VEXGUZA-994189 format. One line per field, with one value per residue (C-alpha): residue number from 0; residue in three letters; z negated, x, y negated. Coordinates in nm, 3 decimals, padded with zeros to 5 digits. Example, Ala and Ser with C-alpha at 12.3 -4.5 7.8 and 13.67 -1.06 7.14 Angstrom:
2
num = [0	1]
residu = [ala	ser]
zz = [-00.780	-00.714]
xx = [01.230	01.367]
yy = [00.450	00.106]
//
This chain:
434
num = [0	1	2	3	4	5	6	7	8	9	10	11	12	13	14	15	16	17	18	19	20	21	22	23	24	25	26	27	28	29	30	31	32	33	34	35	36	37	38	39	40	41	42	43	44	45	46	47	48	49	50	51	52	53	54	55	56	57	58	59	60	61	62	63	64	65	66	67	68	69	70	71	72	73	74	75	76	77	78	79	80	81	82	83	84	85	86	87	88	89	90	91	92	93	94	95	96	97	98	99	100	101	102	103	104	105	106	107	108	109	110	111	112	113	114	115	116	117	118	119	120	121	122	123	124	125	126	127	128	129	130	131	132	133	134	135	136	137	138	139	140	141	142	143	144	145	146	147	148	149	150	151	152	153	154	155	156	157	158	159	160	161	162	163	164	165	166	167	168	169	170	171	172	173	174	175	176	177	178	179	180	181	182	183	184	185	186	187	188	189	190	191	192	193	194	195	196	197	198	199	200	201	202	203	204	205	206	207	208	209	210	211	212	213	214	215	216	217	218	219	220	221	222	223	224	225	226	227	228	229	230	231	232	233	234	235	236	237	238	239	240	241	242	243	244	245	246	247	248	249	250	251	252	253	254	255	256	257	258	259	260	261	262	263	264	265	266	267	268	269	270	271	272	273	274	275	276	277	278	279	280	281	282	283	284	285	286	287	288	289	290	291	292	293	294	295	296	297	298	299	300	301	302	303	304	305	306	307	308	309	310	311	312	313	314	315	316	317	318	319	320	321	322	323	324	325	326	327	328	329	330	331	332	333	334	335	336	337	338	339	340	341	342	343	344	345	346	347	348	349	350	351	352	353	354	355	356	357	358	359	360	361	362	363	364	365	366	367	368	369	370	371	372	373	374	375	376	377	378	379	380	381	382	383	384	385	386	387	388	389	390	391	392	393	394	395	396	397	398	399	400	401	402	403	404	405	406	407	408	409	410	411	412	413	414	415	416	417	418	419	420	421	422	423	424	425	426	427	428	429	430	431	432	433]
residu = [met	ala	ser	phe	glu	ile	asn	gly	gly	lys	arg	leu	gln	gly	glu	leu	val	pro	gln	gly	ala	lys	asn	glu	ala	leu	gln	val	leu	cys	ala	val	leu	met	thr	pro	glu	lys	val	thr	ile	ser	asn	leu	pro	asp	ile	ile	asp	val	asn	lys	leu	ile	asn	leu	leu	gln	ala	met	gly	val	lys	ile	glu	lys	val	glu	arg	gly	thr	phe	ile	phe	gln	ala	lys	asp	ile	asp	leu	asp	tyr	leu	gln	thr	glu	asp	phe	lys	asn	arg	ala	ser	ser	leu	arg	gly	ser	ile	met	ile	val	gly	pro	leu	leu	ala	arg	tyr	gly	lys	gly	phe	met	pro	lys	pro	gly	gly	asp	lys	ile	gly	arg	arg	arg	leu	asp	thr	his	phe	glu	gly	phe	ala	lys	leu	gly	ala	lys	phe	asn	phe	asp	gln	gln	ala	tyr	phe	tyr	ser	val	thr	ala	glu	lys	leu	lys	gly	thr	tyr	ile	his	leu	asp	glu	ala	ser	val	thr	gly	thr	ala	asn	val	leu	met	ala	ala	val	leu	ala	glu	gly	lys	thr	thr	ile	tyr	asn	ala	ala	cys	glu	pro	tyr	leu	gln	gln	leu	cys	lys	met	leu	asn	lys	met	gly	ala	lys	ile	ser	gly	ile	ser	ser	asn	met	leu	thr	ile	glu	gly	val	ser	glu	leu	gly	gly	cys	phe	his	arg	val	leu	pro	asp	met	ile	glu	ile	gly	ser	phe	ile	gly	leu	ala	ala	met	thr	gln	ser	glu	ile	thr	ile	lys	asp	val	ser	tyr	glu	asn	leu	gly	ile	ile	pro	gln	thr	phe	gln	arg	leu	gly	ile	asp	met	glu	leu	arg	gly	asp	asp	leu	phe	ile	pro	ser	gln	glu	ser	tyr	gln	val	asp	thr	phe	ile	asp	gly	ser	ile	leu	thr	ile	ala	asp	ala	pro	trp	pro	gly	phe	thr	pro	asp	leu	leu	ser	ile	val	leu	val	thr	ala	thr	gln	ala	met	gly	ser	val	leu	ile	his	gln	lys	met	phe	glu	ser	arg	leu	phe	phe	val	asp	lys	leu	ile	asp	met	gly	ala	gln	ile	ile	leu	cys	asp	pro	his	arg	ala	thr	val	ile	gly	leu	asp	arg	lys	his	ser	leu	lys	gly	ile	gln	met	thr	ser	pro	asp	ile	arg	ala	gly	val	ser	leu	leu	ile	ala	ala	leu	ser	ala	glu	gly	lys	ser	val	ile	his	asn	ile	glu	gln	ile	asp	arg	gly	tyr	gln	asp	ile	asp	leu	arg	leu	asn	asn	leu	gly	ala	asp	ile	arg	arg	met]
zz = [-00.661	-00.866	-01.219	-01.443	-01.749	-01.976	-02.361	-02.409	-02.669	-02.541	-02.519	-02.173	-02.110	-01.812	-01.430	-01.132	-00.777	-00.588	-00.306	00.044	00.111	00.210	00.302	00.554	00.651	00.836	01.009	01.148	01.216	01.470	01.613	01.714	01.999	02.216	02.340	02.500	02.347	02.015	01.665	01.363	01.048	00.695	00.363	00.456	00.130	00.072	00.048	00.196	00.350	00.523	00.586	00.734	01.026	01.117	01.195	01.407	01.591	01.670	01.755	02.018	02.188	01.962	01.966	01.610	01.453	01.047	00.981	00.591	00.368	00.418	00.771	01.140	01.462	01.674	02.045	02.206	02.556	02.666	02.456	02.537	02.607	02.685	02.328	02.150	02.278	02.116	01.735	01.616	01.651	01.539	01.235	01.169	01.299	01.021	00.756	00.693	00.689	00.812	01.191	01.304	01.380	01.647	01.845	01.902	02.038	02.277	02.387	02.465	02.652	02.805	02.855	02.631	02.290	02.044	01.689	01.494	01.129	00.988	00.586	00.299	-00.087	-00.108	-00.266	-00.077	00.258	00.486	00.790	01.165	01.300	01.297	01.443	01.731	01.802	01.820	02.145	02.263	02.245	02.425	02.744	02.626	02.618	02.345	02.280	01.967	02.035	01.718	01.730	01.700	01.510	01.818	01.868	02.207	02.355	02.743	02.909	03.239	03.111	02.806	02.797	02.540	02.348	02.052	01.827	01.441	01.213	01.073	00.740	00.722	00.719	00.668	00.940	01.156	01.185	01.231	01.479	01.703	01.666	01.814	02.068	02.220	02.198	02.580	02.637	02.953	02.870	02.494	02.192	01.821	01.564	01.287	00.937	00.996	00.679	00.590	00.316	00.300	00.508	00.795	00.780	00.809	01.085	01.307	01.276	01.379	01.622	01.776	01.761	01.952	02.216	02.140	02.146	01.766	01.533	01.257	01.079	00.696	00.810	00.885	01.177	01.443	01.791	02.060	02.378	02.584	02.708	02.939	02.797	02.400	02.316	02.041	01.741	01.378	01.059	00.709	00.513	00.133	-00.197	-00.277	-00.414	-00.604	-00.704	-00.858	-01.023	-01.189	-01.320	-01.485	-01.675	-01.802	-01.989	-02.142	-02.224	-02.321	-02.503	-02.238	-02.161	-01.811	-01.486	-01.208	-00.947	-00.567	-00.584	-00.311	-00.561	-00.305	-00.126	-00.470	-00.468	-00.818	-00.879	-01.180	-01.322	-01.347	-01.566	-01.725	-01.815	-01.998	-02.209	-02.121	-02.132	-01.775	-01.723	-01.334	-01.335	-00.973	-00.790	-01.061	-01.288	-01.677	-01.905	-02.258	-02.497	-02.739	-02.939	-02.876	-02.607	-02.598	-02.295	-02.210	-02.177	-01.935	-01.995	-02.165	-02.411	-02.223	-02.103	-01.851	-01.504	-01.358	-00.957	-00.615	-00.327	00.053	00.001	-00.185	-00.413	-00.627	-00.424	-00.512	-00.507	-00.824	-01.035	-01.169	-01.299	-01.459	-01.563	-01.781	-01.873	-02.075	-02.284	-02.496	-02.539	-02.770	-02.670	-02.352	-02.012	-01.723	-01.459	-01.108	-00.808	-00.496	-00.247	-00.285	-00.461	-00.576	-00.703	-01.052	-01.117	-01.306	-01.583	-01.784	-01.778	-01.993	-02.248	-02.279	-02.419	-02.683	-02.440	-02.466	-02.139	-02.011	-01.663	-01.594	-01.230	-00.996	-00.921	-01.279	-01.584	-01.919	-02.104	-02.496	-02.538	-02.812	-02.966	-03.023	-03.312	-03.248	-02.999	-02.647	-02.692	-02.417	-02.240	-01.916	-01.589	-01.244	-01.032	-00.790	-00.581	-00.556	-00.772	-01.014	-01.025	-01.141	-01.364	-01.553	-01.537	-01.742	-01.995	-02.023	-02.093	-02.393	-02.505	-02.884	-02.791	-02.422	-02.111	-01.827	-01.437	-01.166	-00.806	-00.805	-00.452	-00.466	-00.674	-00.429	-00.153	-00.217	-00.485	-00.430	-00.731	-00.995	-01.221	-01.167	-01.156	-01.498	-01.636	-01.641	-01.845	-02.124	-01.969	-02.098	-01.740	-01.654	-01.279	-01.252]
xx = [-01.203	-01.312	-01.187	-01.268	-01.325	-01.186	-01.306	-00.995	-00.981	-01.149	-01.060	-01.188	-01.359	-01.501	-01.406	-01.238	-01.249	-00.939	-01.029	-00.903	-00.451	-00.504	-00.186	-00.236	-00.573	-00.410	-00.203	-00.468	-00.734	-00.450	-00.396	-00.779	-00.612	-00.455	-00.743	-01.042	-01.268	-01.392	-01.203	-01.421	-01.215	-01.365	-01.250	-01.172	-01.136	-01.406	-01.118	-01.085	-00.744	-00.892	-01.251	-01.010	-00.859	-01.254	-01.346	-00.973	-01.085	-01.385	-01.338	-01.092	-01.377	-01.328	-01.694	-01.740	-02.001	-02.043	-02.165	-02.216	-01.968	-01.601	-01.711	-01.661	-01.640	-01.400	-01.411	-01.081	-01.194	-01.215	-01.001	-01.010	-00.644	-00.747	-00.856	-00.488	-00.418	-00.652	-00.702	-00.905	-00.733	-00.439	-00.586	-00.780	-00.418	-00.230	-00.422	-00.311	00.031	-00.139	-00.255	00.165	00.091	-00.152	00.151	00.292	-00.086	-00.112	00.256	00.195	-00.135	-00.108	00.231	00.173	00.111	00.071	00.175	00.149	00.295	00.147	00.050	00.018	00.124	00.494	00.666	00.989	01.139	00.947	01.182	01.012	01.320	01.243	00.978	01.129	01.414	01.271	01.011	01.283	01.489	01.214	01.270	01.018	01.118	01.072	00.992	00.921	00.760	00.941	00.716	00.384	00.505	00.433	00.588	00.524	00.649	00.598	00.738	00.627	00.707	00.860	01.043	01.146	01.555	01.729	01.626	01.827	01.638	01.820	01.595	01.283	01.017	00.688	00.512	00.799	00.868	00.435	00.463	00.748	00.598	00.287	00.463	00.697	00.346	00.270	00.652	00.773	01.003	01.145	01.210	01.416	01.354	01.588	01.670	01.177	01.049	00.830	00.591	00.245	00.108	00.333	00.265	-00.109	-00.026	00.145	-00.094	-00.377	-00.157	-00.137	-00.493	-00.561	-00.304	00.046	00.365	00.542	00.790	00.986	00.641	00.750	01.112	01.359	01.408	01.011	01.108	00.855	00.779	00.583	00.250	-00.013	-00.296	-00.464	-00.784	-01.050	-01.085	-01.149	-00.923	-00.990	-00.794	-00.576	-00.625	-00.494	-00.174	-00.097	-00.488	-00.417	-00.048	-00.281	-00.517	-00.251	-00.068	-00.410	-00.492	-00.217	-00.206	-00.533	-00.545	-00.771	-00.924	-00.975	-01.014	-00.862	-01.057	-00.939	-00.555	-00.402	-00.097	00.092	00.107	00.182	00.557	00.737	00.507	00.306	00.753	00.760	00.481	00.601	00.939	00.717	00.627	00.354	00.109	-00.155	-00.248	-00.317	-00.628	-00.689	-00.638	-00.803	-00.525	-00.618	-00.465	-00.529	-00.585	-00.237	-00.194	00.196	00.427	00.813	01.039	01.275	01.634	01.923	02.130	02.369	02.193	02.177	01.895	01.635	01.617	01.317	01.394	01.156	01.341	01.172	01.001	01.054	01.165	00.956	00.695	00.814	00.469	00.389	00.709	00.511	00.259	00.514	00.652	00.346	00.258	00.628	00.568	00.331	00.594	00.834	01.184	01.361	01.372	01.518	01.280	01.481	01.270	01.536	01.304	01.205	01.298	00.988	00.786	00.897	00.792	00.432	00.656	00.611	00.249	00.317	00.563	00.336	00.072	00.384	00.583	00.902	01.067	01.431	01.383	01.786	01.765	01.510	01.533	01.568	01.361	01.471	01.101	01.219	00.829	00.652	00.521	00.159	00.355	00.180	-00.054	-00.096	-00.318	-00.561	-00.481	-00.592	-00.346	-00.335	-00.316	-00.001	-00.085	-00.222	-00.003	00.075	-00.265	-00.372	-00.080	-00.226	-00.550	-00.425	-00.248	-00.548	-00.739	-00.512	-00.519	-00.658	-00.921	-01.047	-00.808	-00.915	-00.734	-00.811	-00.741	-00.866	-00.937	-00.572	-00.670	-01.041	-00.771	-00.637	-00.933	-01.273	-01.492	-01.272	-01.475	-01.797	-01.537	-01.396	-01.745	-01.850	-01.602	-01.668	-01.463	-01.559	-01.488	-01.716	-01.614	-01.703]
yy = [-01.891	-01.581	-01.458	-01.229	-01.242	-00.923	-00.872	-00.607	-00.332	-00.071	00.280	00.451	00.729	00.976	01.043	00.769	00.891	00.703	00.519	00.579	00.474	00.152	00.164	00.463	00.318	00.030	00.264	00.435	00.201	00.017	00.357	00.352	00.090	00.362	00.532	00.418	00.747	00.761	00.768	00.861	00.730	00.881	00.754	00.413	00.159	-00.062	-00.373	-00.680	-00.673	-00.301	-00.500	-00.775	-00.537	-00.390	-00.728	-00.837	-00.481	-00.577	-00.905	-00.752	-00.617	-00.250	-00.102	-00.040	00.187	00.270	00.570	00.488	00.356	00.443	00.579	00.445	00.539	00.301	00.311	00.045	00.137	-00.230	-00.455	-00.829	-00.921	-01.290	-01.343	-01.270	-01.606	-01.776	-01.986	-01.720	-01.446	-01.630	-01.736	-01.388	-01.167	-01.446	-01.347	-01.005	-00.830	-00.477	-00.644	-00.679	-00.252	-00.340	-00.431	-00.117	00.023	-00.250	-00.240	00.088	00.096	-00.253	-00.364	-00.630	-00.726	-01.086	-01.131	-01.483	-01.477	-01.209	-01.271	-01.088	-01.062	-01.346	-01.082	-01.208	-01.151	-00.955	-00.962	-00.808	-00.777	-00.376	-00.362	-00.591	-00.413	-00.041	-00.237	-00.359	-00.037	00.133	-00.134	-00.406	-00.764	-00.978	-01.382	-01.584	-01.897	-02.089	-02.423	-02.223	-01.915	-01.684	-01.299	-01.169	-00.851	-00.719	-00.424	-00.290	00.029	00.187	00.509	00.718	00.667	00.707	00.436	00.473	00.215	-00.057	-00.016	00.285	00.001	00.228	-00.053	-00.033	00.308	00.311	00.049	00.195	00.569	00.447	00.289	00.578	00.777	00.647	00.598	00.779	01.078	01.159	00.920	01.037	00.765	00.816	00.673	00.679	00.611	00.960	00.837	01.090	00.806	00.780	01.185	01.141	00.878	01.157	01.399	01.160	01.134	01.450	01.538	01.304	01.472	01.265	01.538	01.392	01.689	01.596	01.556	01.506	01.378	01.178	01.155	01.229	01.371	01.204	01.371	01.070	01.171	00.953	00.920	01.010	01.111	01.065	01.249	01.278	01.172	01.163	00.930	01.102	00.916	00.607	00.698	00.366	00.362	00.666	00.580	00.263	00.444	00.681	00.373	00.236	00.536	00.539	00.135	00.153	00.464	00.638	01.012	00.998	01.215	01.158	01.340	01.511	01.345	01.538	01.628	01.745	01.390	01.205	01.312	01.197	00.948	01.205	01.253	00.925	00.799	01.136	01.009	00.719	00.956	01.025	01.359	01.492	01.818	01.929	02.098	02.237	01.917	01.676	01.478	01.508	01.237	01.297	00.959	00.921	00.725	00.612	00.727	00.759	00.689	00.924	00.878	00.974	01.279	01.119	00.909	00.552	00.347	00.492	00.310	00.382	00.217	00.213	00.350	00.463	00.834	01.063	00.802	00.632	00.364	00.034	-00.068	00.128	-00.042	-00.354	-00.063	00.136	-00.271	-00.314	00.062	00.054	-00.289	-00.071	00.248	00.357	00.274	00.057	00.106	-00.132	-00.172	-00.231	-00.380	-00.319	-00.394	-00.771	-00.999	-01.193	-00.912	-00.933	-01.314	-01.207	-01.100	-01.450	-01.350	-01.015	-01.233	-01.456	-01.189	-01.102	-00.813	-00.793	-00.821	-00.950	-01.089	-01.006	-01.176	-01.147	-00.783	-00.671	-00.660	-00.453	-00.342	-00.334	-00.154	-00.239	00.144	-00.066	-00.218	-00.591	-00.574	-00.746	-01.082	-01.223	-01.491	-01.685	-01.636	-01.586	-01.265	-01.357	-01.081	-00.714	-00.514	-00.771	-00.855	-00.486	-00.519	-00.804	-00.631	-00.319	-00.548	-00.782	-00.399	-00.313	-00.662	-00.802	-00.993	-01.221	-01.282	-01.413	-01.369	-01.628	-01.548	-01.205	-01.210	-01.021	-00.799	-00.664	-00.714	-00.357	-00.225	-00.089	-00.216	-00.242	-00.416	-00.153	00.167	00.066	-00.065	00.258	00.436	00.182	-00.157	-00.476	-00.706	-00.963	-01.146	-01.523]
//
């Protein structure tokens, strides 16, 4: 198990280029299974979760050519369907949550898809009903082997229909959408997720020959086609990493320029950090975060405490609530963090409390942060990263703290952030990988 040793209290300065978006990468990588022709994808982040999915695709029979770091050519001409019944497949697929999105493409192209219980962050219940209920409405038969914890869906021919998703699940929408693209007739998906990364998947599929309309709305209409071709696709910059860098700059009183952020795809992320009192300036498509001695939390119009809650897009992404929470610990003022989607994601606050933060964990979904306004610096401690986003939040806290901190289980951070220690060290941080 690797660890980070961090000597905190240093101000950073310089430029950061955000990596390609992890959540988009996992979707578009699964989409290469939908055509026998070559698909080129660039700006893929070199992180554990993405590399695991690329290795899984290769084990399934996808021919993969690495052009350069972040750019690959994929050709799913000959998929080994028998491999999907092997222990190696079960072990690989179960270690990665995003692997669930291979089921839709396999079902659409081959009439059958298989999946063990997928892994991922331990942040609460993450049910798969939305995926399989959508497949069933398209005409698939669902089977769940409870003893082996193995899912399977089969269909002689998928047929378009009206589908009202029970929740605006991003991976659920992506999975059902990919299955519907090759179904016979028209499919309407209502209550669809509409995140920029889901929009990117739709645009990529349309370049491959799909007929998807309603992109960026919560109602997608898909006219089924018989086959798809190849294409070139570039992954957007990672909005979660951009938000993490905003919080990092504020906490460490650093002057940072985040390059090429694709600002129009950030939604209310900049506005949410501005409500914490963080200054920022858009320069072209770069986001400049100046060094601030202090930042004051906004209140609602009636003077009541600010509440920041997650919501489906275009609401605030749940992946950044951990970052907002840690950033608020050194603000002036108080804020209520309401994590609606996952009931275990706030449990990492005990480490922040040990560092000296004033946080009241009200229940599994809500925490009140009382900002210290830098009057009391956080202090370095030893801690363990429970998941990707909490891990980076703890890293930000450690970089702002007095003294030395050690974060164990940094494989969790490496799952979602590319070369994070090297990139921050180039700006003046003191992070040692052990």
